[in-house]
N, C-alpha and C positions, 0 to 999 in steps of 0.2 A: 511533491507538487510545488510549482511556482505559480500561484494564482495571479490574475491581473492585478496591477498595482496602481490604479488611478485614484485610489483613496488611501488615506493613512489610518482608517478605522481598523484597529487590531482585532482579528478574528478571535483570539484567545484571551481577551481582556476579561478575565473572570476573577479579578482580585477581591471581589466582595462575596464570593461564594461561601456559604456556611456548610459545615460538615454534618449534615443530617444523615440518617441511615440511607436515604435514597441516593445520595451522591458520594458516600464513603469510598466506594470502589474507584470512582473517577478521581477522587482526591488522592487515593493511594498511587495511581499510576502517574499523577502529575507531581507529587511531592514525596512519595515514598517508594514502595515497590508493590506492584500488582502481579499476580500469577494466574495463568489460565491454561487449560489444555488446548492443544491445537488439533481438535478432532475434525475440523472442516478443511484441512489441508491434504493435498494429494501429491504423489511423487511419480515421475517417469524416469526410468534409467535408460540412457542412450549409450550403446556400446558399438564396437566395430571399428575397423581401421579408418573408415571415412567419416567418423562421427563429427569431428571438428569442422571439416569442410562442409559437410552436408547441413549440420545445424546452423552454421554461420549463414548459409543460404536460405534458411527458413525464418530466422529471427532478425529483429531490427537493430540489435546491438552487436558489438564486435566479439563474438564468441571465440574466434580464433586467437584473439589477443589476451584472453583470460589466463592469468598465471594459475598454477595449481593451488587449490584451496581458496579460490576467490570466485565471486559471482557477479552477475549483472541483471538488471531488470530489462525485460523484453516484451514487445508485442509480437504477435503472429498475425500476419496480414493475408488477405486474399489478393488476387491479381489486380483488383481495383483499388488496392490500398486500404481497404476497410479492416478494422480490427476484429479478428476472429477469436482471440484469446490473449491472455497475458500470463506472465510467470517469471520467476527467477531461474536463471541457469547458473549452475555451479560446476566448475571444472575440477576434476581429479585426475590422477595419473593414468587411470585405465577406464574412465567412464565420465559421462556428463550426467548431471541430475537436474531435472526440471521440477521446480516446486510451484504448484498452482492450486487453486481451490478445487476440492473434490468434484464440485458440480461441473467443472470444465473438462474433466477427464474423458467423459463419454463422447464428447465431440472432438477434443483436441487430439487424442491418440489416433483415431481413424484419419483425421485431417492430416497429421504429420505422416502417417504410414502411406498415405496416397502418393506422397512425393518421394518415396524410396523406390527408385527405379533400378538402376544397376549399381547401387551403392552398397558397400559393406557396412550396413547399419542395422541394428536391432533395437526395438523399443520394448520396454517391459513396465507394466504398472507394478510398482513396488510399495504402494501405499501401506499395505497391511504389515509390512516389515519395519515400519518406522513409526515411532510413537513420540509425539512432541509436546513440549511445554513452552510457553512464552513467559518471560519476566520483563516487566516494563516499569520504568521509573528512574528517577535520579539516584536512588540508593540501590538500585539493582546490581551495579558492578560490585559494590561493597559486600552485599549479601552473597553474591556468587563467589567472591573471593574467600569468604568465611567458610564456604563449603568445599574449598579447594579447586574451584573453577575460576582461576584468575583471568579475567577478560581484558586486563590492562594491555593496551597496545594492539588489540584486534581491530583492524580497520573496517570501514563500511563494507558490508557484504563479504567479509572474510570469514573463513571457517577454521576452527581449531578443535582437535580431539583431546579430551582429558580422560584419565582413568579416575573413576569415582565409585567406591564400594565394589571394586572388581568389575565394573561395567564401563564400557567406552561411551562417553557422552560427546556428541558433536555439537559444538556451540557455534551459532551463526549470529554475527552482529548485523541485525536487520535494519531496514530503512526506518529512520526515526527522526522526523522533522522537529518534534518538540522535546521529547525525552528519550533517554536510552532505551533500546529494545533489543532483547536477545532471544533466540530460539534455542532450545535444548532438545536434541534428538537421541533416542536410544532404540535398541532393536527388540526390547521386550516390554510388554505392558506393565509387568510388576515393577520393573526398574523405573518406569515413568511415574508410577504411583509413589514409589519411595522418594523419588526426586521432588515430586510435588509436595509431599508431606514434609520433607526437609526444608523446603523453601517457606512453606507455611509456618513451620515451627520457628524459623528464623525471623518471622515478622512480616512476610509477604501476605498481602490480602487477596484471597481468591476473588476473581472478577468474572461476572457474567457477561454474555455477549453485548447487552445493552450499554454497559460502561465502556467497552472497547469500541463500540460503534460511535459513541459520543466523542471519544478520543480521536477516532479516524476523521470525523467531520471537523473537529477542532484543528487537526493537522492540515486539513484541506486535501486529503489523499483520496482520489477517486477509486471506486470499487467496480470491477468488471461485472456486468450484468445489472448494475444499478445506475452508476454514473457513466460508464463506458459501455456502449452497445455495439453490435456488429455492423451498424451503419456509420459509425464514427471513424474519422480519419485521425492518425496519430497526432498531428500538430494541433488539432482541435482540443485535445485533452490536456494540453499544457504540461505534458510529461516529457520534458527534454531528456530526463535520465534514461528513457527507454530507447533513445535514438543515437546512432553513430553515422555520421555523414561521410566517412572516409574508409569504410570497411569493405567495400566491394559490393557485388550484386547480391540481392536477396529478393524473395517474393514480395511484390508490392513496392519495390524501391522506386520504380519510375514515377509513381504518383507522389511518393514522399519527396523526391528530389524536385519534381515540378512545383510542388507547393513551396518548398524552400526557395527556389529560384524566383518565384513571384513575390516572396516576401511575407505573406501572411495567409490566414484562412478567414473565411467569412464570419466564423463564430469561435468563441474560445471558452474554455472551462474556467470557472472563477468561484470564489467564496463570497458569501453574503452575510451581513447582519440584517436581521428582520425586525420590523416594528409592526405590531398589530396581531392579528390572529395567526396561530401556527398553521401554515398551509400543509396540504398533503404533497408527497412527492409526485412530480409530474405537473404541478401547477404552473401555468404559463406566467412569464414576466412580460409586462407591457410598458411602453413609453410612448407618450403622445397618442394614445389610443390604438397603437399597433403592437402586435406581439413581437418581442425582440429576444425572447429566450425562454428558458424553463428551469425550474428547480428540480433537481434529481434526488437529493438527500436533504433531510431536515432534522434538526434536533433542538430540544428545549432543555436547558440546564438550569437547575435552581440556583439563584443567587440571593444575597441578603435582602435585596429590595425588590425581588420579583424573579424573573427568569431571563436568561440569555438565550435568545433565539437565533440560530445560525443555520446556514444552508449551503449546499454546493449545487452547481448547475452550469448552464451555458447561457451566453449572451452574445448578441451580434456585435461584431467589432466596431461597426460604424456608430452604434449607440454607445458603446464603451468609450470610444475615442472622443465623442462629443461631451462626455461627462454627464449624460442624462440621468435623471432620477428614474427609478424603476418602481412599478407598482404590480401588485398581484391582488387577487380577490381577497380582501380583508386586511391589506397592509402594504408596507413599502419595503424595499430591499436596497441596501447600499453595499457596494463592493468593499470587501474586507481582506486583510492579509494576516497570516499567522504571525504571532509575536511571542518569542520565548521569554522576554524579560518581564512580562506583566503578570504571570501566573505566580503570585508570590504569597498570597494570604489564605489559600485553601488549605485547611488543616485536616489531617487524617484522624 
């Protein structure tokens, strides 16, 4: 994500965080290595002679330009340009794979299938045949190398297959705005358990969803279903990494191009530093007595002298451009930006 940048307040300025039990997992992913199972991810296999052309016409990024063993982040839109789902698309010699959250599969597969008309394309839910682990943190590459999974030179959203204990492990260098992040995928649950245990034995700290959620909000990365809803337009989300403006026609492109030609949208996704009471997700933002936005994700992170309160959400462009102060019930919000240089004193 590239949040709005009208303020220099660093979103991730947690240099005074102490390493209590409650934040040890977050400390691990910021300064060591954290490990977690990817039980909430789902996979769709796309095969057939027309798969590249067809999926290129369904997604917002340039699927046809993907080199083998590389991927891209995408939105899937309706004809009105509203986001219906998101996911990563990876290209292989004989198939395309879509990685998305399991909760999106029930709607995304029928949605895609509806647009297979005279195309040689087949969709299959292959979630149960893939078992994943994520390793996150600045020392994750070193730990992976110690296990014989050398990730040096793997580019963003590039995949590579390694042999490990007689098992093929597919490694994906995933989106990671603040710290390195890798996904490891195998085809047997026992192999995933062995890999998890090996990483843990090597020093990786097992992480619960709460710690990964705090990292997501520190990164400023929106989550579909929470920060991105089916009423939102692509440019409102500030996720330029999902869009390609020279790829040719795709579903919803007319609206995306119309927004681009006009120069902006009425509201934009942003990150905030909060002062005051910790609000609930969905809390409105106000300025001058008028509602100008909403907070969609919030987090409170223990620091040495209190807590760091951060949020993601949307704000009206005109309020943002005027540099107005924002209020919510119980406090104030200031635009913030991720900063990789200031997370220096959190100890595992």
